[in-house]
N, C-alpha and C positions, 0 to 999 in steps of 0.2 A: 043573222044576228047583227045587232048594231054594235059597232066598235066604239069604245070610249077610252079616254086617257085622262087622268086627273093628277094634278100636281098640287101639293099642299105646302105652303111656305110657313115655317114655324120658327124662323130665326134669321139672323142676318146672313149666315152661311150654312143654313140647314135646309135641305129640301128632302121630303119623302115623296116618292113617286110610285104609284101602282098603276098597272095597266090590266085591262080585261078585254078580251075580244072573243070572237067566234073561232079563231084559229088556235091551235095548240100553243102552249107556252114555249118559247124558244129554248133550245139546248144551250147550255153554257159552251162557249167556243173551246176548241181543242187548245190545250196549253200543256207543255211538258217541260219540266225543269227539275232541279234537285232541291230537296228540303235541307234545312240546316243540319239535319241528322245524317245527310249524305244519301238518303234514299231517293230514288227517282219517283216523281209524282206526275201523273198524267190526269188532267182534268178534261172532261167531266168523268172519265172512267173510274177514277179512284173514289168518286162520290156515289157511285151506284150502290143502292141498298141503304144509303144513309141520308138523313136530312142534313144538309150542309149549308152553313153560313160562310160566305167568302167575303173577305175585305180586301180591296185593292187600293193601293196608294202609289203615287208617283213621286212624292216628296216626303222627306223625313218629318216635316212639320205636320203631316196628317196623322201622326201616331196618336195624338190625343183624341182625334175623331174615332179612330179604330177602337181605342180603349173604351170610349163611351158606349160602344156597341158590345164589345167583347166582355167587359166586366159583368154587366147584368146577364148576358147570355150564359156565361160560365157559371154564375151563381145558380141559375135556374136549371141548366142542363148538363153540368159537368159529370154527373153520375150516370147519364143516359148513354148507353153504348150505341144507340141508333142515331146519335147526333154528333156532327163534327164541325169544326171551325178551322178554316184555312186563312192565313194572312199572306197576301201576295204583294211584296214590294216589286214594282215594275221599273226597271232601269234600262233606258233605251240608248244612252250615250255609248258610243264605241269606246271612249276613254274609260268609262267606268266598267265596261265589260272586261277590259284588260286588267282591272283591279278587282275582279270578282272574288278571288281567293281571299284577299285582304278584307274586302267588305263583308263577306260571309263570316270570316273569323271574328271580326268585330261584333257582328250581330250575335254570333254564338256566345260570346263572352257576356253580352248584356241581356240576353233573353233566357229565361229559365229552361233547363234541359227538357222538361216535360212538354214544352211547346215546339221544340226543334223539328219533330216530324211534320208539323203543320204550318211552318213558316217556309214558304217556297219562293225564293227570289228568282224573278224572271229577268234574264238579260237578253235583250233582242229588240226587234221592231215593235214598239208599243202602239203605233198608229192604227193597225187593224183592230186591236182590242178597244182602243179609245173610240173608234168609229162604230164598231159592231155593238158595243155595250153602252153607247151614248155617254161616254165619260168625257165631257167637254172641258171641264176645269181641272187641270192637273194639281191644283192646290187642295182639292177635296179628296176625302176617302169615299169609296163607293162600296156599297154593301149589297150582296146578292144572296137570296135564299133559294136553294135548289132542293127539289124533291128527290126521291129515291132513284129517279131516272136521269137526273142531271139537268132537269128543266128549270129555268128561272121562274119562280112563282111569285117573287116579291123583290123589291129593290128599294134602296134609299141611298142618300149621300149626305155628307157633312156630319155634324154632331147629332147624336141621339138625344132626344128629349123624352121625358117620362111617357108621354102618349105614344111615341114611336116604339118604345120598349114594350109597352103593353100590346101594341099591334103586332110587333115581331113575334112575341111569345105566343100570341093567339094563332098566328099563321103556323108556327112550328108545332104547336099542340094539335092543330087540325091535321097537319101532314103526318103526324105520328099515329093518328087513329086509323 
């Protein structure tokens, strides 16, 4: 089979990227940390059996980008027990790791309690994730759609636009069938 990659630019800091090839979609890399609820979360294991949208950000300024994906996602799929959304702030600085309790407490106070099990702050070496998931610009939010086996089936970065939301919902609906 012929392999292809397509990148669609739809704004100054928005890129949606899809890939298709003859090889299986890659598994989301192993990541283990604690959610704001205190529960241990291990990905992709905790995604098995669910269609999962994962948003990763390296800077607080990317929150608006995450919200541009999460808000329409939650309006469409909030009542579907087969769909999940994880937000993963990635913090790689050793200084901030020392402050993790303070950072998580601040996030808990500003994030609705219903989201706490699905906000998983990762403190550690971010470079293997940036490399393996092609997250080259730390100023952007990165979005990954995983199937029930934890395989990356679709990805995007930056702000969501209406056409991207329609595409994302279509992918999720197909995976739910």
